[in-house]
Each structure stands twice: as C-alpha cells, then as structure tokens.
N, C-alpha and C positions, 0 to 999 in steps of 0.2 A: 504494500500500500504506500503510495507516495504522499508527500506532505500536503498537497492540495486535497486529496481524498481524506486524509486525516482531519484537516481543518473543516472540511465539509461535513464529515461525520459528526464532529463536535458541535458545529453550528446548528445541526438538526435536532440536538438533544433537547429534552424538556426544560422548562423554566427552573425546576428544582434540581436539575442535574448539573454537575460541574461542567462548564463549557469554556472553550477558548474564545476570547473576544473576536469580533469581526475584523479589528484592525490587524490581526495576525495575517490575514489573507494578503495584505499588502506586501508582505515579505516575499510572496511568490509572484510579484508583478514581473511581466516579461518585457515591458517597454523600458528602455534604458533611462529615459527621463524620469519615469516613475520610480525606478530603483534608486536613482540619485537623490530625488526629493525625499524618499523614505529614509535614506541613510543620513541626509543632512538634518532631518527632523530629530533623529535619534542617534547622535554621535557616540554616546557612551557605550563602551563594550563591556560585556559581562566577563569578569575575571574568575580565575580558579577559586579564589577564596570565597566568593559569593556562591558559586555552585556548591562548594563544600558545606557552606552554611545551610543552604536549602536542603541538602541531603541530611544533615544532622538534625534539623528541625523536624523534617518529615519522619525520620527514624524515631524521634522522641514521641511524636504523635502516635505512630504505630504501636510502640511499646505501651503508651498510656492507655490503650484500649483495655488493659488488664484491670484498671481500677477507676477510670474516670467515667462519669455518666455521659450518656449520649448528648445531653443538653449542654454539657461543658465542652465535649470533644468535637462534635460536629461543626459548630461555628469556627473553631480553630482550624479544622481541616479545610473548610471552605475558604477561609481567609488565606491560608497557606497556598491553596491552589491558585487563587487570584494573584498572589505574589509571584509565583512561578511563571504564570502566563504573562505577567507584566515583563518579566525578564526575557521571556522568549521573543518579545518584539524587538529586542536589541541585537546588534551584530555580535556574533560569537563564533569561535572555531567549531567545526562540525562535532568534534568529540565532546565539547562542553554542551553543545546543543542536545546531543543525544542523552547525555546525563540528565539534563534538565527535563527533557520529555519523559525519561524513565521515572524521575522523581515525581512528575505530575501524575504518571500512571500509578505509582504507589499511593499517592494521595487519593486518587479516584477510587482505587481498590478499597482503601479504608472507608471512604464515604459510602461506597456501595454496601460494605459489610454493616456499617452502622444503620443504614436505611432498612435493610431487611432483617438483620438479627436483633436489633434493638427497637426499631420503630415499626416493625411488621409491614413495611411498605416494600413489597417485593418488586413492584414495577420500577420504582426509582432505584432500588437496589440493583436490579439487573442492568438498567440503563447506565449506571455508573461503572459497573463491572465491564460492560461492553466498551466504555470509553477507556478504561484502564487497559483492556486488551489491545485496543487500537494503539494506545501510546506505547505499550510493550513492543508491538510489531514495528512501529515507526522507529523506535530507539534501538531495535534489534537486541532487546533485553530478554533473552530466552528464559532465564530463571524466573523473572517476573511474570512472563507469559504463562509458565507452568503453574506458578502460584495462583494467578488469576483464574486459571481453569479449575484449580482446586476449590477456590471460592465459589465459582459457578456450580461446581458439583454440590457444595453445601447448600447453595441456593435452591437447586433442584430437589435435594433431599427434603428440605423444609417446605418446599412447594408441593410436596406429595407426588413427585415424579421420579420414582426410584430407578426406572430404566434409563432415563436421561441422565440421572446422577451417576450411575455406573459408567455410562459412556464417557461422560466428562472427566471423571476421576481417572479412568483408564488413559484418556488422552493426556491428562496432566502428568501422570506418572511416566508415560512414554516420553513426553517432552523433557522431563527432568532427568532422564537417564544420562549419566556421564557428565552432565554439565551443571547440575544443581548441587548445592552444598548438602552434606549429609543431613543437616537439620531440616532443610526443605524436603529432601527425599523421605525423611522420617515422618514429617508432618503429613505429607501427602499419603503415605502408607497408612497412617492413623486415621485420616479422613476416609480413606478407602475402606478400612475395617468397619467403620460405622455405616457407611453407605451400603456395603455388602450385607451387613447384619440387617439393616432395614429392608433390603431386598430379599431377605430370607436365605442367603447363601452363607451358611455357617463355615464351610471349608475355606472359601475365599476370605471371609472376615478374619478368621483365626490366623490364616497364613499372612495376611496383611499386618496384623498385630505383631507377629514374629519378625517380619521384615522391618517394621518401624523400630523395634527394639534393637535390631542389628545396626540400623542407621544411626540411632542415638549413641550406640557404643563407639561409633567412629567419629562422632562430633566432639569438638572441644570448646573451650570458653571463647576462643576467637570467633568460632562459627556463630555463637549466640550474639556476640557484640555486633557482627556484621550482617546478621540475618535480615532478610527483607520482609519477613512475615509480620503478622498482626498478633499482638499480645506476646505469648511466649510458648515454647514447646520444650518440655524436659521430661525426666522420668516420672515425676509426680503427675504431670498431665497425661502421660501415656497410661498410667494406672487408671486414670479416670476414663480414658477411652476403652480400656478393658472392661470397666464397669458398665458403660453404656452399651457396649456390644453384647455383653452377657444378658443385659436386660432385654435388648431387642431379640435375642435368640431364645428368650424364655427360660433363662437360667439365673433367677434372682439369688439363689444360694451362692453362686460364684460372684455375682455382681457386688453384693454387699461387702465382702472382705476387700475386694479391689478398690471400691470407692472409699472405704474407711482408710485404707493405706494411703490413697491419694490425698485425702483431707488431712491426714496426720503429717504429711510431708510438704503439702503446698504452702508456699509462703503466705502468711496472713495478708500481705499487701496485694496479693493476686485475687482481688475481690470477685471479679467476673468469673474466673475459673472456679473459685470456691462456690460461687452461687450455683453454677450448673452442676457441679459434683454433688452438692447438697440436695438439689432437686432430684437427681438420679438416685441418690442413696435413699431418699424418702420413698421413691417409687418401689425400690427393691424391698425395703422394710415392710411396706404395706402389702406387697405381694406375698411376703412371708408371714402375714397376719400379725405383724408387730405394729399395729395401727397407731397407738399413742406415740411411740418413739418415731415412727415415720412422720406423723403430723408435726412433731417437734422439729425434725429436720426440715420439713417443708416450710415451717414458719421461719426458720433461720434463713433458708434460701430466699423466701419471699421478702424478708427484711432487706437483704442485699439487693435483690432484683428491683425493689421499689426505689431504693437509693440510687441505683445505677440506671434506672429506667430500661432494664433489659427485658424486652418484650418476649423473647423466646423462653426465658426462664419463668416469667409470669404465666405464660400460656401453659407451660408444663405443669405448674402447680395447680392451675385452674382445672386442667384435664384430670389431674390426680384427685382433686377434691370431688369431682363428679363421679368418680369410681367408688367413692366411699358409700356404704349402705346408709340410708337415712336413719337407721336405728342407732348408729354410732353417735353418741351424744356426750362423750367424755370431755373433760375440760380442754384437753389438747386439740380435739376435733373442733370444739366450739371456738377456741381461740383462732384456729386456722381459718375457719369460715368467716369469722368477724374481720380478720385481717384481709382476706380476699375482698370482702364487701367494701372495706375502706380503700383498697387499692383501685377497685373499679370506679 
C-alpha cells in the first residue's frame, strides 16, 4: 500500500476514529511548485531525538493500559496520535518517517483495544485496528502487523466469531515466525490458546499454552522493556491464560488453582490483569459450587472493573450473576447484586 492509499484510508475513517489530517495529502503533491510551497511553509525537520521521544511516550501509554482507566488513557492516546501526525507533515528522512508511522500505528492499536475491550464499542475498535494495520504495512513494521492481527483475533473472539478469530490468530502467529520477539510470539500463542478453547479445540488450546511457555522461557528483561505490546505479558499472566482456557474447556477444577497462582504472583499494580483473573476465578469457584467465595471474588473484580471502566470484565461479572439461582440469597450474593445495580 503506498502513502496516498494510506492517507486515503485514514481520511475515510469515522469521526471517533484516529485519523490523519487532510493537510498530510499535500506531502504527496506531484507538481513541483506545490512541493516547494509545502516545504517553505514547513521548514522545520523532524530530528532523531523527537522521534525517540514519540516512541517513548507511546510505549508508556501502552504499558499504562495495565492500570489506568479508559477515561484517563484514551484522551492521552488520542492527543499523542495528533502529535505524531503533526510531525508527519514535516520533512524527515525516510527511516524516521517510517518510525513515526509505526508509532502512530501502535497508538491506533491501543485506541482500538480501549474502544472494544473497555468501552464495548466494537465498531470503533475495529476501525482503529484497521488503521493500525495500515500504518504497520506502510512502515513495513512486521512485528507490529503481527501484533495487530492478534488484537483483531481478540476482537473477533469477543464479537462471538470464533472461526474468524482462529483464522486471524493463525495469520498473526505465521506473520510473527522468525521475526517477532519471543515475548510477542509468547503472547500470540497465549491468545491462540484462549481462542482455540472458545472454539472448543482442546488439543490446539493446550498445545498453544505449551508453546507460549517455551517462548517466555526464551524472553529476557530487555524483551519486556522493548516490547511493542499492550499492558504486559509474563509468567503470572500466562497462568491466568491457563485458567481461562480451562474454564472454556469445562475444567473448573484445573482453572481455579491456575488462577489462584496467577493472582498470588501478579503485581498488585497490574490492576487490569488482576481484574480479569479475579472474574475468571469467580466463575470457576461458582462452577465448583463455592458460591459465596466466588461472589466475593466477583465483587473484588467488579470493584477494579468499575474503577478502570473495563467493560469486558463488567460484562463477565454480569453474565456470572445471571447464572446464579434466584434462591441464593447469602450476604455475599446480595452484596454482588447490589454492586452490579450500582455499576449499571
């Protein structure tokens, strides 16, 4: 895809989707007089230090997904995207331009995830992920492209499209072969494990979990510092993936120990990851008929979800509560229902 197509794709995006401004199209002017006028209007060149700063800020935003609410993080993400597109109107060497476009893609990827995972807006979420993919292609950022495909697989999984999710995560893992970091390959394998579990393929799910573990074993601290992903991915998070896969496969007796280990080792600062693990643990406990303890865990998850405005976790708890028999009227059950009513 060439630059003109990239800019045209961006300009057609919806009003709530991150878009590149119209003035960027002037950079592609073919008339020599137009090109000269454009250059004279914007003589400032983008330097290496500025590009480094944009990458650092974007990386901080991606990591902040672990504990910031969507209402705090999404405006920062949108502002950062506009800052990057402002820089893209200025002259710069091709290598710096590609880095800026890739950084814009990372920002669009984060915005897309916030829209569908936190705000339940799957249409805007997908539009932003498409924009992120276009940026990855334009910047020739292959690892970013693989990661965006993984996010699209998650989007399809939560949209109730298991076959599409399987196809997307397979594409993502193939794209990541040999060129993505061990951490990205591990994360994609973990995502694949959940997607295959939702699709009912136990063999593929458990194989993907094993592959995720092998990839994590190859990763080091430098990989985590330079990772292009959202939030974090480590051994504790992988334990949580074990738990959710066992739940999807109808094995709550295996899920509860995995989720308990995950919560014992997850950093307390990783609020969003703890929120989802608590929701899954609550589901496993209730399936094992430990209703009161399950409701206590659900209440803990809901407290974090309400603070973070994490729509996916709130929906999980709401679905869980609907599965409780009306005859359950213990204090723990009553507190959870009151809490849900307050969140609604």
